[in-house]
N, C-alpha and C positions, 0 to 999 in steps of 0.2 A: 385296133394297136396303136399306139403312139411311137412318133421318134425316140420316147423316152422310154420303150423296151425294147428287150431282143427277143422275138416271139420264137426264135427256132432254141432258147437256152431255157426254157420253160422247167421246173424241177417242182415235181409234187413230194411233200415228205408226208410220209404216211407211219403213225407209230404203231408197234405190234408188240405184245409181252416180251420180246426178247431184247426189243432195242427198235429203233426208227430204219426206215429204207426210204433213200432218194429214189424217185422214179423220174425218169426223162420222160420230156413231152415236148415234141416238135410240132408244133402248134400249124405253122406255113403248110407242113406236111398231110395233116390232118385234115385242114379245111378245104385244101386244094383236091383230096382225096387220095391221093398217092400212098399215103398211109392209115387210112380210116380204120384199120384194125388196132392203131396205136392209143385211139379215142380213150379215155380215160374217167369212169366216172366217180367221181368224189365222194369221196366218206366223210363221216362226221368225225372233226378232229382234223383232218387234212390241211397241211396249209400249201401254198399255190405259191412259189416262189420265181417271180419275173425278173432277172437283173438288166441294171443297164446295158445300154449298147456296148460293144468295147471301143474305144476312141480311133478315129480313122487315121 
């Protein structure tokens, strides 16, 4: 990650027949092992949104 991303606010947008769903993904918690069960397998068509960090 860079200073131009907020890894704790990542969202995976996945489309379903009934509409799209936003799945929150806390990258730091998955990487450090505290929430490894929240790891997400990406599927074809998924969009990964990594927002800018909030201004200090």
